[in-house]
Every structure is written in C-alpha cells, then in structure tokens.
C-alpha positions, 0 to 999 in steps of 0.5 A: 954373530948370533942375535935375536931376530923378530920375524912377522909372517902373514899367512893363510888361516888354514889347517896345517899352515902353522905346522908347515911354517914351524916345520921349516924351522925345525927341518933346518935346525933353527930353534924357535924362542917364542911363537905367537899366532892369531887371526888378523882383521881379515879372518882368512889371514893369520899373523905369526910372530916368531923370535929366533936366535941366529946369525944375519946370514941364516935369518936371511935364508929363513926369510927366503925359505918362508917366502917360498911356502904357498901359505905365506903371504908376506914376511917382515924381519922386524929386527931390521926396522924400528919397531915396538914389541911386547909380551904378556906375563901372568905370574903367581907369587906367594904373598903373605904378611908384610910381603903383600904390600912390598909386592903390590908396590913392586907391581905398581912401579912396573905398571903391573896389575894384580888380577887375582888375590887370595889369602896367600897368593897374588896373580899379577899381569904385566906387559912389556919387553923381555927386559921389563918382564925379566926385571920384574921376576928379579925384583919379586924374587924367584923364591916367591914365584909359584908359576910363570906363564908368558905369551911370547913376543908380538911386534909391529913396525913403527911409522908407515911401514906395515905388514898388512896386505 
C-alpha cells in the first residue's frame, strides 16, 4: 500500500551533494512530492527533508540507498516516529469590498497573517500541516486565489530522538 513518507537527511553542504541525493530518487523512478534543504547549525552540514509517496518496502530500499551515498551523514524516516511537520504557504487573494473582512476573519481563524495589502489584494502567510493549508485554500475559495507558493514540508522528531550528529 502506498503512503506518504517524510525522510530527513543530514548531508555534507558541498556543491553537487543535493543533485546526487535527488538523482538517486529520479534514477529509481521515485517521485519527490516536496523537497526542502538548508544548512544546519553546523554550516558544513545541510538538512534535506523530502516527502515521497511509495510503499513501505520501497521506502526501506530508498533509505538504504541513501545511506550508501558518501555525502549522506544520517537518514531518518520521520514517518516511522512521532514527529512535528510544518509547511509555509504564501497565498495572494483577490480582496475587494465586503470580501476583505471575510478573508481577514478566515485568516484569523486559521492563525494566518496578512503580510501585504493593496486596494484589491491580500497576501497571506500561513504555517501548518498539509491539511491546514489545503483547508485554508478551500475556505478562501479557489476563484479568489491569484497565486500560491508553498515551501515544502519540514519535520522534526518529537521527544529525545534527534537526527543531529
């Protein structure tokens, strides 16, 4: 049975490292749903967070293959642990007349922030899991949306379990 997996990878922060890790996915025909990468508190190490939809058998194969890459320091399938995941979304919506107040109320309910305003548009920032962001889009109404930008998922294990070195 296919399901979404959230994989967190610590890897060397060097030119070409990201392309080799992503290349591993494409060479084997695995689709990447979201990808996020940034340096950690150690500037020589980056943390890559990737979501993919596949079977448990294939995700085990992916993690084993990731471990074999020289630039990969550590791999953790966050889907196997209790974890917190978040995504950032910026959404530009048409907001004129009485609709402006309705959109503002919806943003407040979802704990979103209006970060830019002009006479006919709001740009709204919202952070949460996929369901929350998708829910906000549904409430606002697709016909009002002009543009959506999503960061991709990041995640961290809860409790004492860490991916750090």
